[in-house]
Backbone as a chain_set.jsonl record, in Angstrom:
{"seq": "MTRRSALVSVLVLGLMLALVGCRATPVTPQPPIVVASDLDNPPFAFVDSRGEPAGRDIEMMNELARR", "coords": {"N": [[270.489, -17.059, -57.362], [271.081, -14.602, -59.658], [271.49, -11.053, -59.584], [270.553, -9.835, -61.909], [268.844, -11.796, -63.077], [266.945, -11.927, -61.081], [265.841, -9.381, -61.242], [264.732, -9.46, -63.828], [262.845, -11.469, -63.405], [261.127, -10.221, -61.556], [260.2, -8.077, -63.112], [258.853, -9.461, -65.181], [256.879, -10.776, -63.674], [255.511, -8.528, -62.65], [254.549, -7.43, -65.056], [252.843, -9.483, -65.874], [250.95, -9.416, -63.79], [249.919, -6.875, -64.213], [248.641, -7.203, -66.644], [246.528, -8.842, -66.064], [244.144, -7.512, -65.453], [243.41, -6.601, -67.952], [241.806, -8.052, -69.646], [239.354, -8.68, -72.162], [236.088, -7.91, -71.566], [232.637, -8.348, -72.037], [230.41, -5.583, -72.325], [227.878, -5.104, -70.092], [224.453, -4.262, -69.974], [223.319, -1.791, -67.728], [220.997, -1.558, -65.014], [218.342, 0.906, -64.959], [218.626, 3.969, -63.103], [216.565, 5.186, -60.666], [215.298, 8.277, -59.749], [213.968, 10.336, -57.259], [212.196, 13.342, -56.541], [211.152, 16.25, -54.772], [208.89, 18.242, -56.192], [207.971, 20.809, -55.601], [209.605, 22.972, -54.859], [210.848, 25.528, -55.801], [213.791, 27.405, -56.63], [214.957, 24.986, -57.039], [213.666, 22.53, -57.679], [210.913, 22.08, -59.732], [207.768, 22.156, -61.555], [207.678, 22.861, -64.921], [206.249, 25.104, -67.471], [205.471, 23.364, -69.472], [204.809, 21.114, -68.163], [206.868, 19.493, -67.42], [209.478, 18.206, -65.291], [211.737, 20.534, -63.818], [214.535, 22.672, -62.981], [217.308, 23.307, -60.69], [218.111, 20.95, -59.257], [217.046, 18.96, -60.904], [218.432, 19.414, -63.298], [221.008, 18.807, -62.391], [220.758, 16.06, -61.773], [220.163, 15.066, -64.327], [222.577, 15.652, -65.631], [224.352, 14.046, -64.162], [223.32, 11.555, -64.867], [223.884, 11.569, -67.562], [226.658, 11.352, -67.597]], "CA": [[269.893, -16.251, -58.406], [271.836, -13.367, -59.805], [270.697, -9.821, -59.493], [269.91, -9.599, -63.205], [267.721, -12.72, -63.25], [265.918, -11.528, -60.118], [265.199, -8.198, -61.808], [263.906, -9.914, -64.946], [261.709, -12.195, -62.829], [260.217, -9.24, -60.963], [259.573, -7.344, -64.209], [257.898, -10.348, -65.846], [255.761, -10.953, -62.749], [254.76, -7.273, -62.645], [253.838, -7.325, -66.328], [251.746, -10.455, -65.844], [249.92, -8.907, -62.88], [249.285, -5.709, -64.836], [247.806, -7.642, -67.757], [245.378, -9.604, -65.582], [242.961, -6.661, -65.543], [243.225, -6.114, -69.319], [241.055, -8.967, -70.504], [238.164, -8.084, -72.762], [234.828, -8.399, -71.019], [231.521, -7.665, -72.7], [229.712, -4.563, -71.545], [226.513, -5.526, -69.792], [223.592, -3.106, -69.71], [223.044, -1.533, -66.322], [219.599, -1.191, -64.785], [218.185, 2.357, -64.817], [218.607, 4.536, -61.759], [215.344, 5.961, -60.472], [215.529, 9.401, -58.849], [212.74, 11.012, -56.836], [212.426, 14.707, -56.095], [209.983, 17.026, -54.374], [208.824, 19.234, -57.265], [207.377, 22.095, -55.211], [210.653, 23.685, -54.15], [211.6, 26.332, -56.757], [214.253, 27.114, -57.981], [215.689, 23.722, -57.059], [212.873, 21.552, -58.422], [209.54, 22.54, -59.945], [207.176, 21.726, -62.819], [207.675, 24.017, -65.823], [204.987, 25.377, -68.17], [205.127, 22.211, -70.317], [204.487, 19.987, -67.293], [208.076, 18.688, -67.236], [210.293, 18.6, -64.143], [212.808, 21.473, -64.143], [215.203, 23.251, -61.828], [218.709, 22.991, -60.446], [218.265, 19.542, -58.892], [216.73, 18.152, -62.083], [219.572, 19.569, -64.201], [222.137, 18.077, -61.826], [220.505, 14.627, -61.947], [220.312, 14.77, -65.756], [224.011, 15.665, -65.94], [224.934, 12.827, -63.585], [222.872, 10.416, -65.678], [224.59, 11.641, -68.84], [228.036, 10.908, -67.401]], "C": [[270.663, -14.936, -58.471], [270.896, -12.166, -59.758], [269.928, -9.559, -60.792], [268.708, -10.523, -63.399], [266.601, -12.411, -62.258], [265.145, -10.319, -60.646], [264.275, -8.582, -62.963], [262.677, -10.64, -64.423], [260.677, -11.235, -62.251], [259.497, -8.458, -62.059], [258.537, -8.198, -64.931], [256.676, -10.557, -64.966], [254.898, -9.692, -62.701], [253.96, -7.083, -63.918], [252.654, -8.275, -66.364], [250.615, -9.968, -64.944], [249.195, -7.707, -63.479], [248.326, -6.129, -65.938], [246.59, -8.437, -67.315], [244.099, -8.791, -65.731], [242.649, -6.186, -66.953], [242.424, -7.055, -70.202], [239.775, -8.29, -70.985], [236.92, -8.721, -72.159], [233.694, -7.658, -71.714], [230.849, -6.669, -71.756], [228.277, -5.03, -71.345], [225.668, -4.294, -69.501], [223.281, -2.994, -68.213], [221.571, -1.182, -66.146], [219.478, 0.327, -64.602], [218.165, 2.771, -63.348], [217.375, 5.426, -61.661], [215.621, 7.029, -59.416], [214.189, 10.041, -58.523], [213.096, 12.41, -56.328], [211.099, 15.353, -55.733], [209.893, 18.218, -55.323], [208.144, 20.543, -56.878], [208.366, 22.905, -54.377], [211.476, 24.515, -55.144], [212.689, 27.133, -56.045], [214.968, 25.764, -58.089], [214.959, 22.643, -57.851], [211.441, 22.06, -58.508], [209.048, 21.973, -61.269], [207.086, 22.951, -63.718], [206.342, 24.139, -66.559], [204.547, 24.232, -69.084], [204.76, 20.982, -69.495], [205.658, 19.055, -67.039], [208.808, 19.127, -65.974], [211.433, 19.514, -64.598], [213.427, 21.959, -62.846], [216.624, 22.745, -61.671], [218.919, 21.519, -60.132], [218.029, 18.632, -60.091], [217.885, 18.221, -63.079], [220.775, 18.781, -63.704], [221.955, 16.567, -62.008], [220.628, 14.222, -63.416], [221.781, 14.741, -66.164], [224.703, 14.428, -65.372], [224.542, 11.597, -64.389], [223.596, 10.393, -67.017], [226.006, 11.094, -68.723], [228.062, 9.458, -67.05]], "O": [[270.862, -14.259, -57.463], [269.677, -12.287, -59.88], [268.782, -9.111, -60.76], [267.654, -10.069, -63.845], [265.427, -12.615, -62.571], [263.924, -10.253, -60.506], [263.156, -8.078, -63.056], [261.578, -10.446, -64.943], [259.476, -11.427, -62.444], [258.299, -8.203, -61.942], [257.456, -7.71, -65.26], [255.549, -10.52, -65.46], [253.671, -9.789, -62.712], [252.818, -6.626, -63.872], [251.577, -7.908, -66.835], [249.444, -10.095, -65.301], [247.992, -7.541, -63.275], [247.303, -5.477, -66.147], [245.699, -8.686, -68.127], [243.065, -9.344, -66.104], [241.698, -5.426, -67.135], [242.378, -6.856, -71.416], [239.2, -7.445, -70.3], [236.733, -9.935, -72.239], [233.796, -6.454, -71.95], [230.742, -6.899, -70.552], [227.56, -5.314, -72.304], [226.14, -3.371, -68.837], [223.015, -3.99, -67.54], [220.965, -0.578, -67.031], [220.421, 0.966, -64.136], [217.74, 2.014, -62.476], [217.177, 6.316, -62.488], [216.116, 6.729, -58.33], [213.368, 10.261, -59.414], [214.166, 12.624, -55.758], [210.059, 15.041, -56.314], [210.736, 19.113, -55.266], [207.773, 21.317, -57.76], [208.017, 23.452, -53.331], [212.665, 24.252, -55.324], [212.476, 27.509, -54.893], [215.528, 25.447, -59.138], [215.587, 21.916, -58.621], [210.833, 22.423, -57.501], [209.821, 21.379, -62.02], [206.493, 23.961, -63.339], [205.414, 23.371, -66.303], [203.369, 24.14, -69.432], [204.439, 19.931, -70.051], [205.481, 17.958, -66.508], [208.765, 20.306, -65.619], [212.027, 19.285, -65.652], [212.917, 21.696, -61.757], [217.082, 21.876, -62.413], [219.822, 20.897, -60.691], [218.738, 17.641, -60.27], [218.276, 17.199, -63.645], [221.484, 18.159, -64.495], [222.906, 15.871, -62.363], [221.144, 13.146, -63.717], [222.184, 13.893, -66.96], [225.55, 13.831, -66.036], [225.355, 10.691, -64.571], [223.889, 9.323, -67.549], [226.5, 10.444, -69.644], [229.135, 8.892, -66.844]]}, "num_chains": 1, "name": "protein.A"}
């Protein structure tokens, strides 16, 4: 095998291996992640005036869920 044909073979094999992970797969819905927090630890987690969880930990979990 000449050097040129060996190089072409390696490039074709590399391209084939790279394309293996490129197949289209349907996106499946993921189950929800449930997070628990102790809500009597202000300013990290507490219940606001509307009765909703609030605080630094709650904001961080909401941001992680958004991403």
